[in-house]
C-alpha positions in Angstrom: 81.7 74.3 -53.8 80.1 71.4 -55.4 76.4 70.9 -54.6 75.4 67.4 -53.5 72.0 65.9 -54.2 69.6 65.5 -51.3 67.9 62.6 -53.1 70.7 60.1 -52.3 69.1 56.9 -50.7 69.8 56.1 -47.1 71.9 53.0 -46.7 70.1 49.9 -45.4 72.4 49.5 -42.4 73.0 53.1 -41.4 75.4 54.1 -38.7 73.6 55.7 -35.8 75.8 57.7 -33.4 74.8 57.0 -29.8 74.2 60.1 -27.8 74.9 59.8 -24.1 71.8 60.7 -22.1 72.5 63.3 -19.5 71.9 61.9 -16.1 70.2 64.4 -13.8 70.7 63.9 -10.1 68.9 65.5 -7.2 71.4 66.3 -4.4 68.6 65.9 -1.8 68.2 62.2 -2.5 71.7 61.3 -3.8 74.2 59.5 -1.7 77.1 61.3 -3.5 76.1 64.5 -1.8 76.6 63.0 1.7 74.2 62.8 4.6 72.3 65.8 5.9 73.2 66.6 9.5 71.5 69.7 10.8 74.2 70.5 13.4 76.9 70.6 10.7 74.6 72.6 8.4 73.9 75.2 11.0 77.7 75.6 11.8 78.6 75.9 8.1 76.0 78.5 7.3 75.9 80.4 10.6 77.2 83.5 8.8 73.8 83.8 7.2 72.3 84.7 10.5 74.3 87.9 10.7 73.4 88.8 7.1 69.7 88.2 7.8 70.0 90.4 10.9 71.5 93.2 8.8 68.8 92.8 6.2 66.1 93.0 8.9 67.6 96.2 10.3 67.7 97.7 6.7 64.1 96.8 6.1 63.1 98.4 9.5 65.0 101.6 8.4 63.2 101.6 5.1 59.9 101.1 6.8 60.4 104.2 8.9 61.5 106.4 5.9 58.8 105.1 3.5 55.9 107.4 2.7 54.1 105.2 0.0 51.3 103.2 1.6 51.6 100.2 -0.7 55.4 100.1 -0.3 55.0 100.4 3.5 52.6 97.5 3.6 54.9 95.4 1.5 57.8 96.2 3.8 55.7 95.4 6.9 54.8 92.0 5.4 58.4 91.3 4.6 59.5 92.3 8.2 56.8 90.1 9.6 57.9 87.1 7.5 61.5 87.7 8.6 60.6 87.7 12.3 58.4 84.6 11.9 61.3 82.8 10.2 63.6 83.8 13.0 61.2 82.5 15.6 60.7 79.2 13.7 64.5 78.8 13.5 64.9 79.4 17.2 62.2 77.0 18.0 63.8 74.3 15.8 67.1 75.0 17.5 65.6 74.6 21.0 63.9 71.3 19.9 67.2 70.0 18.6 69.0 71.0 21.8 66.4 69.3 23.9 66.7 66.1 21.9 70.5 66.2 22.1 70.3 66.6 25.9 67.9 63.6 26.2 70.3 61.6 24.1 73.2 62.6 26.3 71.3 61.5 29.4 70.5 58.2 27.8 74.2 57.7 27.0 75.1 58.5 30.6 72.6 56.0 31.9 73.9 53.4 29.5 77.4 53.9 30.7 76.2 53.3 34.2 74.8 50.0 33.1 71.1 50.9 33.1 68.8 50.0 30.3 68.1 52.9 27.8 64.6 54.3 28.0 63.1 56.1 25.0 60.2 58.5 25.3 57.1 58.0 23.2 55.9 60.8 20.9 53.0 61.5 23.2 55.4 61.8 26.2 57.6 64.2 24.3 54.5 66.3 23.4 53.5 66.4 27.0 56.9 67.6 28.1 56.9 70.2 25.3 53.5 71.4 26.5 54.6 71.6 30.1 57.7 73.6 29.0 55.5 76.0 26.9 53.2 76.6 29.9 56.2 77.3 32.1 57.5 79.8 29.6 54.1 81.5 29.3 53.9 81.7 33.1 57.3 83.3 33.2 56.4 85.9 30.6 53.0 86.6 32.2 51.0 85.6 29.0 49.5 82.4 30.4 46.1 83.9 31.2 45.6 85.4 27.8 46.7 82.2 26.1 44.3 80.1 28.2 41.4 82.4 27.6 42.0 82.2 23.8 42.2 78.4 24.1 38.9 78.3 26.0 37.2 80.4 23.3 38.5 78.2 20.6 37.3 75.1 22.4 33.9 76.7 23.1 33.5 77.4 19.3 34.4 73.8 18.6 31.9 72.5 21.1 29.2 74.7 19.7 29.8 73.3 16.3 29.2 69.8 17.5 26.0 70.6 19.4 22.7 70.1 17.5 21.3 73.3 16.2 17.8 74.7 16.9 16.6 73.9 13.4 17.2 70.2 13.8 15.1 70.0 17.0 
């Protein structure tokens, strides 16, 4: 093949080929991905719960069989994380159900011709706390919970008291 010289001057008006810039989009914030609805999401991916349950059982079996101390500790941490995630998911589900029931009650009242009444955040918190106390009382763990809370508050109060050095 014939060799071409690299010393050929560049033309004054050279042709630049435009390269299309790749547009990256984040599905979390893009309207094309649709709106996030937790109810639909939970229904769609409900099969993951059974898979997680199987994995948890498998980890428990491995934990029983394991002899290595480091491996055992790793599995114990993994199992603990799985149970915590499960609890958090249940708590979130209960919160969602509670909100849905409140919405249904408001719709019923609106159908009857009454003015809708929306709870403030503080009121919701109070209801949640009352429900938590009722649950603790049912399970018989109320006394231990209250004693821990008293200890925590006592430590906080001690911190705010002036120390002997300052007097």
